[in-house]
Residue, then its C-alpha position, 0 to 999 in steps of 0.5 A: x445500541x451502540x457497542x464499546x469500541x474494541x479494546x484490543x484495537x491495533x493502533x499504529x503506523x505504516x512505512x515501506x521500505x522503498x521509500x524510507x530505507x535508502x541504502x539502496x544497493x547496500x548488502x547486497x540489495x540490487x536495484x528495484x523499480x523505485x530507484x528508477x523513478x525520477x523526481x520531476x514537475x509534481x501536476x497537482x491536477x491530473x495524476x501521472x505515473x512515470x513511464x517505466x520502459x526498458x530504456x528508463x531502466x537501463x538508463x537508472x542502471x547506469x547513473x549513480x546519481x541519489x538527487x534525481x532518484x530520491x528513493x535510492x536516499x529515502x530518509x535512510x531509515x536502514x541506518x536510522x530505524x532504531x532511533x526511528x522506532x523510539x520515536x515512533x513508540x513514544x505514540x504508544x502504537x499497539x503496532x507497526x506495519x512495514x515491508x520487506x524488500x525481495x531485492x534485499x532477500x533474494x538480490x538475484x530473486x531465483x538464487x539458491x539462498x537467501x542474503x544473509x545480510x539482508x536477513x540480519x537487518x530485518x532481524x533486528x528491525x523486527x526484534x526492535x519493533x517487538x522490544x517497544x510493544x508494538x506488533x509487527x505487520x510485514x507486507x512482503x511485497x510492496x511496490x518494489x519489483x527488483x529489476x533483475x526479475x523485469x529483465x530476466x523473467x518479464x515480472x509476473x506475467x511469468x507463471x515461474x514467479x509464482x514458486x519463486x515468490x513462494x520460496x521468498x515468503x517461506x524463507x521469512x515465515x520460517x524465520x519469524x515464526x512467533x515473531x510475525x504475526x500479520x502478514x500482507x501478501x501484495x500491497x494494494x494490489x489493485x494498483x497493479x493495472x494502473x502501475x504494472x512495473x513497480x507492482x508486478x514487473x510488467x513493462x508496457x513495450x507497445x504490447x498489443x496485448x498488454x492489458x492481456x498481460x497485466x490481468x494474465x500477471x494478477x491471476x499468476x498472483x492471486x494463485x501465489x496468494x492462495x499458496x502462500x496462505x496456506x503455507x503460513x497457516x501450516x507453519x505457524x496456525x497463529x499467522x494471519x495472512x491479509x490481502x489489500x487493495x487502494x479502495x476506490x470508493x466510487x458514487x454515482x455522479x448523478x441519480x441517473x441510472x446510466x451513472x449508477x451503471x457506471x459506479x458498479x463497474x468501477x467498483x467492480x474492476x477497480x476494487x471488487x475483482x481483487x478482493x473477490x479473488x483473493x476471498x475464495x471467489x476466482x473468475x467472477x461472472x463480471x470480469x469474465x464478461x469483461x474479458x469476453x468483450x476485450x478479447x482477454x484470454x487468461x491462461x488458467x487451471x481448474x486446479x489453480x482456480x481451487x487452490x484460490x477457493x480453498x485458500x482465502x485471506x484471513x482479514x481484508x486489508x485496504x488503504x483509504x485516501x479519497x473517492x471518486x465519482x462515476x458517470x454515464x458520460x464522462x464529457x463535462x465532468x472535471x478531473x483531479x488528482x488521486x491515489x495513483x489514478x486520475x478522478x473526476x470531481x465530486x463537487x460536495x468535497x473539499x480536497x488538500x493541495x495536490x487535488x486529493x478529494x477529503x471523504x471521511x464520510x466515504x470511509x464508513x461507507x466503504x466499511x460497511x460495503x467491504x463487511x457486508x460482502x466478505x464478512x470478515x476482520x477489515x484492517x485499515x492498512x493506510x489512511x492519511x493525506x499529504x500536507x505542505x509543512x512549516x518547521x518553525x525556528x524553534x523546532x516546531x510544526x504546527x500541523x492542525x489540518x493533519x488532525x483535522x483530516x485524521x480526526x475525521x476519518x478516525x470518527x467515521x472508522x469508529x461509527x462504522x464499528x459502534x453504530x454499524x457493527x462493522x469488525x474493524x481489527x486494526x488501523x495503521x495511519x500512513x507515514x507517521x515520519x515523513x518519507x519519499x513520496x510513492x507516486x511523485x518522488x517528492x519530500x515536500x508532500x508530508x504525512x508524518x507526526x515526524x518531520x524530516x528535515x530533508x528537501x525534494x532534493x536531498x538537502x537538509x540536516x535530515x534531523x527529525x523533530x515532533x509535530x504537534x499532531x504526534x501529541x495528539x495521535x498519542x493522547x488517542x492511543x492512549x484513551x483507545x479512541x475516547x480523546x478524538 
């Protein structure tokens, strides 16, 4: 028997401050890793993270340019948020996910007092979100690690970051008590192994133990997340603190047993290790085995492990963009682009212009997989696909391809809820207004229901235009999913 779709479902949209705000050094803010990332030629076959070194950081610090460093300008959301939020509210969003910037709130990371100008911005931002009837869902750390903390501490590889992060979170949770109930400690925490500088501030300078440094930094984040979850409940019992991964749904390439073992390994070490650790299961046996094989020695304590066990996340958050295949022998497989990391091609799937494979059924599979393992509410915090849009002379944007993608994925989510019994509490579509791409720093790859007239080099009127998909999502929300 099918269940009714929940009437209190949180339909929404999600943005990251570092891709939208601009104002990169305004009101006391200091530089972050995204503002070190240049725009360059985009490879649609292989996903490459820009190599961040102390030299590239020094080069960026000496260069005030905002053309080759697009995230310094974003879409100027820092100054246009009132108008942009009004446009987003026109779709009837129930929830809006956004992120704080550590480099705004504590420009030097470890200073005694927070930056009141930054907090005044977030005060008004959150009040504006709430005034439109949207539930604020705030991410505390979203791919914008402060350069100051890289240079002074070496990022999260230094355990002193635990206390600094806890202090940062306390300021936010005490200030927004009663206004923000949904929190995410770390955006897509499993991306750290592929993008250590922007997620954890751990820079690869050729250290022989760099992988160990990354896993040690992750352990520090697990401890910090547990402490902040406990603190959040003490400050306000109504607070809900979620964990989040970018879920790399993994299938065996064939039914060969070796391919199934490879898929199991990838699922564990690319997805489940992070979720297990954030849901009260630190250092699971398969991770300990991997560390032993790789000679990785983590500095842990039983007291910290117990903190992790006693303070699990309240909900499991995930982004879902594409799936992947694994095989015991990958020599004959073809690589294609994916979210942060390249993936092997699945011959049964189509792909977008950037090579990201499109797999709505994989979302239903993933939701069942996670609910079966953790038995707690799930929240789809990001889902969409980048497309090349055309602004017509009359100011319209016709994007049936976006509606087709979202419709298929939302149908899969609704089937997981109504047919399979999975508890999904919300869906915040990624990038409801066009923003700078996290991975490629381009503007051409667009996600939004709202078109921003700006090209890859910052040219354009910056004016906002409504796309056809805007009206589809508005009607979908108004019908609580019935008008799919």
